[in-house]
PLY file of the C-alpha trace (Angstrom):
ply
format ascii 1.0
element vertex 404
property float x
property float y
property float z
element edge 403
property int vertex1
property int vertex2
end_header
-34.63 -6.34 -1.82
-32.33 -5.83 1.51
-32.08 -9.63 3.07
-33.39 -9.76 6.58
-31.05 -9.09 9.46
-31.45 -11.22 12.46
-30.32 -9.77 15.29
-28.73 -12.14 17.58
-28.38 -11.81 21.51
-24.58 -12.97 21.89
-21.18 -12.01 20.58
-20.04 -13.58 17.56
-16.94 -12.96 15.97
-15.77 -14.78 12.41
-13.28 -14.57 9.71
-12.53 -15.40 6.21
-9.60 -14.95 3.92
-8.84 -14.81 0.19
-5.55 -14.76 -2.05
-7.84 -14.19 -5.42
-6.07 -10.97 -7.23
-9.31 -9.38 -8.07
-10.51 -7.50 -5.46
-14.81 -7.73 -6.74
-14.08 -12.07 -6.62
-11.92 -11.70 -3.34
-14.61 -10.00 -1.40
-17.45 -12.43 -3.12
-15.03 -15.27 -1.26
-14.87 -13.87 1.50
-18.87 -12.93 2.34
-19.66 -16.12 0.89
-17.77 -17.61 3.80
-18.78 -15.60 6.71
-22.48 -15.91 5.59
-22.15 -19.64 5.99
-20.26 -19.16 9.59
-23.15 -16.27 10.86
-25.82 -17.29 8.70
-28.14 -13.90 8.70
-26.83 -12.07 12.30
-26.72 -8.19 12.08
-22.66 -7.88 11.48
-21.95 -4.34 13.82
-18.61 -4.50 12.90
-16.10 -5.41 10.45
-12.34 -5.24 9.70
-11.38 -5.36 6.29
-6.81 -5.67 6.10
-4.90 -6.36 2.54
-1.50 -6.77 1.07
-0.08 -4.69 -1.25
-1.21 -6.00 -4.83
-4.88 -4.64 -3.97
-3.64 -0.87 -2.70
-4.73 0.57 -5.62
-8.18 -0.99 -5.96
-9.10 -0.66 -2.29
-12.13 1.70 -2.83
-13.63 -1.06 -4.78
-13.04 -3.62 -1.73
-14.49 -1.46 0.87
-17.34 -0.15 -1.81
-18.42 -4.37 -2.40
-17.87 -5.06 1.07
-20.09 -2.75 2.38
-22.60 -3.76 -0.38
-22.67 -7.46 0.58
-22.19 -7.57 3.86
-24.12 -3.87 5.21
-21.45 -3.53 8.25
-22.92 -1.20 10.69
-19.03 -0.20 11.09
-16.34 -0.96 8.69
-12.58 -0.13 9.47
-9.23 -1.21 8.02
-6.29 -0.71 6.50
-3.23 -2.02 3.61
-0.29 -4.73 5.71
3.55 -5.62 4.29
1.31 -9.00 4.90
-1.82 -10.22 6.28
-2.93 -12.43 8.92
-5.68 -14.61 8.85
-6.53 -17.50 10.81
-3.64 -19.48 11.45
-1.98 -18.05 8.43
0.44 -14.99 7.92
0.78 -14.09 4.41
3.99 -12.29 3.49
4.48 -12.38 -0.10
1.18 -12.76 -2.08
-1.48 -11.23 -3.04
-4.11 -11.33 0.36
-7.74 -10.07 1.85
-8.77 -11.23 5.04
-12.22 -9.65 6.38
-13.09 -10.35 10.01
-16.44 -9.58 11.04
-18.33 -9.37 14.77
-21.64 -9.20 15.76
-21.64 -7.25 18.82
-25.87 -5.83 20.50
-25.54 -3.68 22.94
-21.88 -2.63 22.34
-21.23 0.77 21.42
-19.01 1.75 18.32
-18.00 5.11 17.56
-15.79 5.84 14.76
-12.59 8.33 14.41
-10.43 10.03 11.60
-7.95 12.31 12.12
-5.48 14.09 10.28
-2.05 15.93 11.07
-1.14 19.66 9.79
3.04 19.61 9.71
2.93 23.16 9.13
0.64 24.07 11.53
1.36 21.69 14.09
-1.58 20.11 15.00
-4.26 17.51 14.65
-7.85 17.75 12.75
-10.80 16.17 13.90
-13.11 14.67 11.37
-15.22 12.79 13.87
-14.56 11.43 16.90
-16.58 9.61 19.57
-17.88 12.39 22.69
-14.90 13.30 24.77
-18.05 12.35 28.19
-18.00 8.83 27.17
-15.84 6.94 29.78
-14.71 3.23 29.73
-13.84 2.34 25.97
-11.18 0.55 24.12
-9.82 2.03 20.81
-8.39 0.01 17.84
-6.41 2.41 15.88
-4.91 2.59 12.10
-2.62 5.18 10.67
-0.07 5.78 8.09
3.21 5.97 8.87
4.30 9.08 6.67
1.49 11.80 7.91
0.53 10.75 11.22
3.19 11.49 14.18
1.01 8.69 15.99
3.12 8.98 19.31
2.00 12.25 19.77
-1.70 11.31 18.20
-2.17 8.55 21.26
-0.68 11.90 23.78
-3.68 13.62 22.34
-6.02 10.97 22.86
-5.53 10.03 25.83
-6.00 13.83 26.77
-9.37 13.34 25.61
-10.22 9.47 26.57
-7.54 8.82 29.68
-6.64 5.73 30.62
-8.10 3.88 27.48
-6.39 1.15 26.05
-5.37 1.35 22.20
-4.97 -1.40 19.57
-3.69 -1.10 16.11
-0.73 -0.69 13.50
1.00 1.14 11.15
-0.45 0.71 7.68
2.15 -0.98 4.81
2.30 -2.29 1.49
3.43 1.13 -0.11
6.68 2.95 -0.32
6.29 6.38 0.09
3.99 9.20 1.86
0.51 8.49 -0.37
0.55 5.07 -1.13
-0.75 2.80 1.45
-4.44 3.33 2.31
-7.36 3.33 4.92
-10.53 2.05 5.48
-13.38 3.86 7.37
-16.89 3.23 6.50
-17.28 3.71 2.40
-14.32 5.71 2.03
-10.67 5.20 1.49
-7.79 7.77 2.80
-3.46 7.96 1.97
-2.84 9.46 5.22
-3.93 10.06 8.62
-5.72 8.09 11.34
-8.96 5.93 10.96
-10.32 4.12 14.04
-13.10 2.87 15.99
-13.89 3.10 19.96
-15.79 0.11 21.81
-17.50 0.25 24.76
-20.14 -2.12 26.51
-20.44 -4.88 27.30
-17.39 -6.87 25.08
-14.35 -6.99 26.70
-10.94 -6.32 24.87
-7.85 -7.78 26.19
-4.51 -6.18 25.31
-1.70 -8.74 24.97
1.84 -6.58 24.05
4.70 -8.99 23.27
7.88 -6.87 22.54
10.26 -9.75 21.51
13.07 -9.35 24.19
14.72 -10.42 27.19
16.80 -8.12 29.78
20.52 -8.57 29.90
22.73 -6.54 32.58
21.71 -4.44 35.23
19.52 -2.07 35.73
20.27 1.59 36.29
19.37 5.03 36.84
19.39 7.92 34.58
21.78 10.62 35.93
22.29 13.08 33.25
19.87 13.12 30.08
18.87 15.78 27.58
15.98 14.66 25.27
16.80 11.23 23.45
20.23 11.36 24.54
21.92 9.43 27.65
25.06 10.96 29.12
25.36 9.27 32.53
23.59 5.93 33.86
24.44 6.05 37.65
27.13 8.65 37.64
29.38 7.13 34.70
29.40 7.48 31.24
26.38 5.77 29.52
28.20 4.02 26.82
30.84 3.01 29.07
28.06 0.98 31.24
26.58 -0.41 27.90
30.28 -1.99 27.16
30.13 -3.29 30.75
27.16 -4.94 29.77
28.26 -6.28 26.46
31.15 -7.66 27.69
29.41 -10.19 30.05
27.46 -11.66 27.55
28.21 -15.17 26.09
29.66 -14.88 22.24
26.59 -15.89 20.32
24.80 -13.32 22.37
27.82 -10.54 21.48
27.15 -11.58 17.90
23.11 -10.77 17.53
23.97 -7.62 20.21
25.79 -5.58 16.94
22.65 -5.51 15.88
19.56 -6.33 18.19
20.51 -4.43 21.16
17.97 -2.19 22.70
17.17 -0.56 25.94
14.09 -0.54 28.23
12.25 2.59 29.94
10.64 1.43 32.97
6.87 2.62 32.97
6.34 2.51 36.52
9.79 3.36 38.96
8.18 1.99 41.80
8.01 -2.00 41.26
10.10 -4.01 43.81
10.96 -6.36 40.86
11.07 -5.43 37.15
10.00 -8.37 34.25
10.37 -8.02 30.61
6.56 -6.80 30.36
7.39 -3.76 32.82
9.50 -1.78 30.11
9.18 0.01 27.33
11.66 -1.22 24.69
13.13 1.24 22.37
16.12 1.17 20.04
19.41 2.44 20.39
20.01 4.65 17.58
24.18 5.93 17.97
26.75 6.29 20.53
29.67 9.27 21.08
32.73 7.59 21.38
33.80 11.12 22.38
31.64 12.14 25.33
30.29 8.74 26.29
26.67 9.45 25.08
23.92 6.98 23.68
21.54 8.14 21.65
17.89 6.36 22.03
14.56 6.41 20.18
12.63 8.25 22.65
12.45 11.29 24.77
14.59 10.16 28.36
14.70 11.79 31.62
17.04 12.06 34.47
15.43 9.30 37.16
14.26 7.02 34.91
15.26 3.62 35.45
16.47 1.82 32.26
18.25 -1.73 31.61
19.68 -3.33 27.94
17.27 -5.60 26.25
18.63 -8.40 23.64
16.17 -9.44 20.88
16.42 -12.68 19.22
14.05 -15.36 17.68
14.29 -16.93 20.94
13.14 -14.53 23.07
10.79 -13.05 20.96
9.15 -16.80 20.98
9.27 -17.18 24.63
7.89 -14.02 25.66
4.73 -14.28 23.50
3.94 -17.53 25.02
4.54 -16.97 28.16
2.55 -13.52 27.83
-0.61 -15.77 25.91
-0.10 -18.83 28.31
-0.65 -15.96 31.18
-3.56 -14.67 29.63
-5.16 -17.60 29.29
-4.07 -18.62 32.62
-5.59 -15.74 34.40
-9.60 -15.59 32.50
-12.08 -18.34 32.50
-13.53 -18.00 29.32
-12.50 -19.01 25.53
-12.00 -16.02 23.34
-13.83 -15.54 21.17
-11.85 -13.94 18.12
-8.18 -11.79 17.87
-7.05 -9.27 15.86
-3.30 -8.95 15.54
-1.05 -6.79 14.21
2.80 -8.34 14.13
5.99 -6.09 12.92
6.81 -6.80 9.24
10.38 -7.29 10.93
8.73 -10.57 12.36
7.47 -12.92 10.58
9.86 -15.36 8.80
12.69 -13.66 8.25
12.95 -13.52 12.61
12.09 -17.16 12.92
12.69 -19.11 9.85
9.64 -20.13 9.57
5.78 -18.93 8.62
3.16 -18.84 10.70
4.92 -18.45 13.79
2.91 -15.94 15.70
-0.23 -17.00 14.76
0.54 -20.79 15.56
1.44 -19.37 19.21
-2.11 -17.76 19.28
-3.98 -21.05 18.46
-2.30 -23.25 20.70
-3.27 -20.80 23.42
-6.66 -19.98 22.42
-7.59 -22.95 19.81
-8.84 -22.45 16.59
-10.64 -18.53 17.01
-11.53 -16.20 14.17
-8.35 -14.01 13.57
-6.83 -11.61 11.32
-4.46 -7.99 10.95
-1.59 -7.66 9.04
2.15 -7.18 9.65
2.29 -3.53 10.29
4.74 -0.51 9.63
4.98 -0.26 13.90
2.61 -1.32 16.37
0.13 0.09 18.58
-0.47 -1.42 22.24
-0.37 -0.37 26.11
2.20 -0.72 28.03
2.22 -0.39 31.51
-1.34 1.33 31.53
-0.06 4.15 28.50
-0.53 3.59 24.89
2.97 3.67 22.91
3.95 3.04 19.66
6.11 0.18 18.98
8.32 -1.98 16.53
9.01 -5.87 16.48
5.96 -6.03 18.47
3.03 -8.36 18.17
0.32 -6.18 19.55
-3.00 -8.06 20.29
-6.79 -7.75 21.15
-8.26 -10.47 22.49
-11.85 -10.42 22.85
-14.48 -12.08 24.65
-18.21 -11.28 25.75
-19.67 -10.89 29.11
-20.89 -14.26 29.47
-20.55 -17.36 27.75
-20.63 -16.85 24.43
-21.17 -18.81 21.46
-18.13 -19.25 19.37
-18.15 -19.43 15.62
-15.15 -20.52 13.66
0 1
1 2
2 3
3 4
4 5
5 6
6 7
7 8
8 9
9 10
10 11
11 12
12 13
13 14
14 15
15 16
16 17
17 18
18 19
19 20
20 21
21 22
22 23
23 24
24 25
25 26
26 27
27 28
28 29
29 30
30 31
31 32
32 33
33 34
34 35
35 36
36 37
37 38
38 39
39 40
40 41
41 42
42 43
43 44
44 45
45 46
46 47
47 48
48 49
49 50
50 51
51 52
52 53
53 54
54 55
55 56
56 57
57 58
58 59
59 60
60 61
61 62
62 63
63 64
64 65
65 66
66 67
67 68
68 69
69 70
70 71
71 72
72 73
73 74
74 75
75 76
76 77
77 78
78 79
79 80
80 81
81 82
82 83
83 84
84 85
85 86
86 87
87 88
88 89
89 90
90 91
91 92
92 93
93 94
94 95
95 96
96 97
97 98
98 99
99 100
100 101
101 102
102 103
103 104
104 105
105 106
106 107
107 108
108 109
109 110
110 111
111 112
112 113
113 114
114 115
115 116
116 117
117 118
118 119
119 120
120 121
121 122
122 123
123 124
124 125
125 126
126 127
127 128
128 129
129 130
130 131
131 132
132 133
133 134
134 135
135 136
136 137
137 138
138 139
139 140
140 141
141 142
142 143
143 144
144 145
145 146
146 147
147 148
148 149
149 150
150 151
151 152
152 153
153 154
154 155
155 156
156 157
157 158
158 159
159 160
160 161
161 162
162 163
163 164
164 165
165 166
166 167
167 168
168 169
169 170
170 171
171 172
172 173
173 174
174 175
175 176
176 177
177 178
178 179
179 180
180 181
181 182
182 183
183 184
184 185
185 186
186 187
187 188
188 189
189 190
190 191
191 192
192 193
193 194
194 195
195 196
196 197
197 198
198 199
199 200
200 201
201 202
202 203
203 204
204 205
205 206
206 207
207 208
208 209
209 210
210 211
211 212
212 213
213 214
214 215
215 216
216 217
217 218
218 219
219 220
220 221
221 222
222 223
223 224
224 225
225 226
226 227
227 228
228 229
229 230
230 231
231 232
232 233
233 234
234 235
235 236
236 237
237 238
238 239
239 240
240 241
241 242
242 243
243 244
244 245
245 246
246 247
247 248
248 249
249 250
250 251
251 252
252 253
253 254
254 255
255 256
256 257
257 258
258 259
259 260
260 261
261 262
262 263
263 264
264 265
265 266
266 267
267 268
268 269
269 270
270 271
271 272
272 273
273 274
274 275
275 276
276 277
277 278
278 279
279 280
280 281
281 282
282 283
283 284
284 285
285 286
286 287
287 288
288 289
289 290
290 291
291 292
292 293
293 294
294 295
295 296
296 297
297 298
298 299
299 300
300 301
301 302
302 303
303 304
304 305
305 306
306 307
307 308
308 309
309 310
310 311
311 312
312 313
313 314
314 315
315 316
316 317
317 318
318 319
319 320
320 321
321 322
322 323
323 324
324 325
325 326
326 327
327 328
328 329
329 330
330 331
331 332
332 333
333 334
334 335
335 336
336 337
337 338
338 339
339 340
340 341
341 342
342 343
343 344
344 345
345 346
346 347
347 348
348 349
349 350
350 351
351 352
352 353
353 354
354 355
355 356
356 357
357 358
358 359
359 360
360 361
361 362
362 363
363 364
364 365
365 366
366 367
367 368
368 369
369 370
370 371
371 372
372 373
373 374
374 375
375 376
376 377
377 378
378 379
379 380
380 381
381 382
382 383
383 384
384 385
385 386
386 387
387 388
388 389
389 390
390 391
391 392
392 393
393 394
394 395
395 396
396 397
397 398
398 399
399 400
400 401
401 402
402 403
């Protein structure tokens, strides 16, 4: 006979971590810890994240989680590494389970696939398009889902609704990553959930860059090629910016110089959070053009950005401090999707991003993955990012009972 589940009127969140290599043992440990924290309250949403060594047994992880926990909705994916509480596990087997009791919150599943031959999305299940005021958690396979196009597709169905998440990792080629939705596992496509109702989900998106040089208006461009900035060949503008950098900045700029595209052209002042940061992918010495990792249009404003550990750390801390200062209540919990190019490789020490979050919010339940790409809104529009920490901060409509 199934255990009696009690409906608590407050929103509650908890998370747990296991480093067991055996999937059954890992899930038993995870669920045991969660039941100690939450008791017998019903679980409306469970997010399951696991690293590469568990990919081949992802179905077993999902089935055992459903059997022992019986969540109303289960979603998740594999990652290059996992994030769990204050820890970031980048090179060891790990599984984390983040659960929430969300009374009166509407949760709706989403599952998309993409046909490259037909160049179209296939909707396997989706929220009704007449519902409004929701937020998405999205997880996708980087080999089989054109994520930026998928975000545009979803914006057409649910305009203005923020999405946070990441691209699955742990595999090295198509078919090796895993996505989870309910009791099913998938090796391709996109899965997610949409939440609406009495829960606040605040996105915090740290692209990890600082502005260098002057702003320029794109005066001649084609697709992802910028020919001229302010009437001058784009490469000449880039070289001028490079020459005004310090010696140490120049060394970094050879591999960490990016370009930011202004989201709102009508702002009187521009800060780092007002730009969508994209890679510089090439330059043509003959024509003076530069290529960037996104489409660009004439009339847009751009500014070069430099990414390094110090800039990334400062921006993350500043954004989290600003979020905390602008909200009265301590969050119930958070989900974090950090680029696999961050972590110890960028900062030279482990647990950097989670430590920044704990410094601002205390020991709240946190889980997520090191991703192959991060999903989050900038300037009110959802984008796919790189080298970014994308976070969803959860709070209830009233002073909540918090679980740790």
